[in-house]
N, C-alpha and C positions, 0 to 999 in steps of 0.2 A: 556248516561249521563257521564260526566267526573268524575272520582274518586275524592273524596275530596282532597286527597294529591296532585293531579295534577292541582288544581285550580291555576291560575296565572302562570302555566307552559305553556306559549303560545309564539307565535312569537313576539307579540308586546312587551313583557317583555324581550325578548332575543335580538331583533334587535334594532338598532338606529331608531329614528323617520324617518330619510331619507330612510333607508333601507326598513322599513315597508311600507312607502308611495310608494316606487318603486314596491314592491311586490303587493300592493293593486291595483295600476294602471294597472299592467299586468293582474290581475284577472278581473278587470272591463272591460278592452279592450276585453278580451276573451269572456266575457258575452254579449257583444254587446247591452248593454242597457236593458237587460232582467234578471229577476231572474232565476238563474240556477236550482231552485227547481220547482217553479210553472209556470215559463215562462211569468209571467206578466211583462209589461214594467216597468222599474224602473229607475228613474233619479238619486236617491241617494241610491245606494245599500250599504250593509255592506259586508265586507270581512269576511267569516267564515272559520275557520280552521276545517278540517275533520281529526279526529284521529281514529286510530284503536288500540286495546289493545291486546297484546300477554300476556295473564295472566300466562301462563306456564313459560315464560322467563322474566316476569315483564318489558315489553317494551311498552312504549307509542310511537306510530309511526305516524308521519304526513303522512296522506294519500293524502291530497289535500287541496286546498283552493278554495272556490267558492264565487261568488257574489250572495247575497240573498236580497230579499225585506224585509222591516221591519216586515211584517206579518209572513213570513217564519222564520225569525230569532227569533221571539217570540215563535214560535212552537219549534224550535231547542233547545232553552233554556227555556223549559217549566217550570222547577223548579223555575228559576228566575222570569219568567213571573207570575207564581202563587203567589210568594211572593209579587210582585208588585200589585197584585189584578186585572190583566188583562187576567185572564185565559179563560173566556168565548169566547172572540174574537179569541184567539189562537185555542181553541177546534174547533170552527166553521171553521176556515181556514184549519186546519188539515183534517177535514171531507170532505170539499169541494175539496181540492187538491187530496186527496186519494180516493175520491168517496166511502166513508165508513160511517157506522153508528156510533152512539155514543158508542155502545157496542164494536165495533171493535176498535175505538179510545182508549177506556179504556183498552182493551186487549193489544194493542201496548204499552201503557203507563206502564202497569203492567210488560211487558217484559223488557222495558227500566229500570224500577226500580229494577227488579231482577238482571239485569246485573250490575247496579250501586252498589248494595249491595255486589255482588260477587267481583267486582273490588276493592271495599274498603277494602277487606281482604288482598290485596297485600300491604305489609308494605312500600315498596319504589319502584317507577317506574324509569326505565332508559328512557331517552329521545332520540328518533331517528328523526332528522329533515332532513335526507338526501334527501327527496323529494322536499325540498326547491329549489334545483337546477333547477327544472322545472319552476320556477317563476322568476329566475334572468336572466336578459338579458346580 
């Protein structure tokens, strides 16, 4: 889960609309009409930024950008999904894709929540988007 202080620290807010659209088109072309998480055919994928967090150096680093179906995107943003009241479908999708039980889903969610709490202790994150070069033609 993204640390609270990094919300809105994303490519869409940093790039122009034209630049972001070009990046998204590159990601969608690489996905070949399929969700890059569950493999389901997807006519209207979302571009999802993958971030990694170096807590020791306080760096939020762009790891990659993937095309995901709406169901996988709901799982990825489970906190937002929960606030919207759509949690049950996301839980079911997570368990189906990962071939796991509800208890295993809850354990994974617990670990994500612990990481979120830990990352929220970093007062300010530096942003590293150097991986963006992999998506610019």
